[in-house]
C-alpha positions as semicolon CSV with decimal commas, in nm:
position;residue;x (nm);y (nm);z (nm)
1;Q;0,006;-0,016;-0,019
2;V;0,124;0,378;-0,048
3;Q;0,002;0,604;0,112
4;L;0,004;0,998;-0,053
5;V;-0,082;1,312;0,146
6;E;-0,149;1,617;-0,039
7;S;-0,147;1,991;0,081
8;G;-0,132;2,337;-0,108
9;G;-0,454;2,443;-0,205
10;G;-0,698;2,702;-0,147
11;L;-0,809;2,995;-0,284
12;V;-0,669;3,235;-0,512
13;Q;-0,783;3,550;-0,651
14;P;-0,713;3,492;-1,067
15;G;-0,347;3,589;-1,174
16;G;-0,252;3,449;-0,846
17;S;-0,033;3,125;-0,777
18;L;-0,048;2,831;-0,535
19;R;0,173;2,541;-0,468
20;L;0,104;2,165;-0,431
21;S;0,277;1,946;-0,220
22;C;0,198;1,572;-0,197
23;A;0,411;1,310;-0,015
24;A;0,431;0,914;-0,056
25;S;0,493;0,645;0,244
26;G;0,474;0,337;0,249
27;S;0,506;0,022;0,000
28;I;0,769;0,253;-0,268
29;F;0,849;0,128;-0,591
30;N;1,169;0,273;-0,808
31;P;1,138;0,378;-1,065
32;N;0,812;0,512;-1,023
33;V;0,538;0,808;-1,217
34;M;0,388;1,068;-0,939
35;G;0,201;1,371;-1,012
36;W;-0,125;1,541;-1,083
37;Y;-0,486;1,534;-1,178
38;R;-0,810;1,769;-1,102
39;Q;-1,155;1,740;-1,146
40;A;-1,402;1,926;-1,141
41;P;-1,785;1,968;-1,025
42;G;-1,992;1,772;-1,309
43;K;-1,676;1,710;-1,472
44;E;-1,438;1,387;-1,549
45;R;-1,072;1,337;-1,374
46;E;-0,854;1,500;-1,619
47;L;-0,485;1,482;-1,648
48;V;-0,289;1,829;-1,516
49;A;0,102;1,701;-1,465
50;T;0,293;1,369;-1,404
51;L;0,713;1,386;-1,389
52;N;0,867;1,031;-1,352
53;T;1,204;0,931;-1,111
54;G;1,384;0,995;-1,432
55;G;1,264;1,350;-1,477
56;T;1,024;1,308;-1,787
57;T;0,736;1,493;-1,732
58;N;0,436;1,502;-1,908
59;Y;0,169;1,855;-1,908
60;A;-0,171;1,848;-1,984
61;D;-0,181;2,158;-2,236
62;F;-0,399;2,358;-2,066
63;V;-0,135;2,429;-1,804
64;K;0,167;2,411;-2,058
65;G;0,401;2,799;-1,978
66;R;0,167;2,800;-1,673
67;F;0,256;2,501;-1,441
68;T;0,547;2,334;-1,328
69;I;0,601;1,994;-1,172
70;S;0,866;1,869;-1,001
71;R;0,967;1,619;-0,733
72;D;1,234;1,545;-0,510
73;N;1,317;1,144;-0,486
74;A;1,496;1,128;-0,099
75;K;1,161;1,231;-0,001
76;N;0,918;1,040;-0,232
77;T;0,759;1,403;-0,268
78;V;0,620;1,610;-0,552
79;Y;0,500;1,956;-0,632
80;L;0,302;2,161;-0,870
81;Q;0,344;2,454;-0,920
82;M;0,095;2,714;-1,024
83;N;0,094;3,003;-1,194
84;S;-0,162;3,243;-1,338
85;L;-0,425;3,076;-1,208
86;K;-0,776;3,103;-1,402
87;P;-1,104;3,080;-1,284
88;E;-1,158;2,771;-1,495
89;D;-0,859;2,600;-1,246
90;T;-1,103;2,581;-0,982
91;A;-1,135;2,199;-0,918
92;E;-1,021;1,919;-0,651
93;Y;-0,659;1,875;-0,712
94;Y;-0,586;1,453;-0,647
95;C;-0,199;1,327;-0,660
96;I;-0,143;0,967;-0,826
97;Y;0,088;0,745;-0,813
98;R;0,192;0,455;-0,988
99;S;0,497;0,244;-1,088
100;R;0,555;-0,151;-1,258
101;S;0,498;-0,327;-0,922
102;N;0,208;-0,112;-0,769
103;G;-0,043;0,181;-0,844
104;P;-0,204;0,361;-0,913
105;Y;-0,279;0,497;-0,604
106;W;-0,419;0,846;-0,502
107;G;-0,459;1,075;-0,262
108;K;-0,765;1,240;-0,152
109;G;-0,747;1,577;-0,296
110;T;-0,693;1,893;-0,230
111;L;-0,907;2,195;-0,319
112;V;-0,819;2,477;-0,542
113;T;-1,049;2,782;-0,537
114;V;-0,994;3,070;-0,760
115;S;-1,205;3,344;-0,759
116;S;-1,218;3,745;-0,713
């Protein structure tokens, strides 16, 4: 089992920034992929960004140039720096972990609200 604990969500004005964090613990295998998905009310969950232990990233087109994913492999923690936030970025943001040996596992989510 892998436990994922997210933090960093909140209320921010349009154009503002937030940084999400997700710490993984438990049966962590390398190599692995960690990242973020989001789900807005009434919509399906969608990919935001992922990053593997080798450093390869995958971003959704709608966040390119605004969001940056990074990780600390020693701490099994992934981060999502979100800049130039828009109201349409409002959603529950979920952390994901998966490896060849186990997963995927999901965090419980952290709410991001972009509103003036």
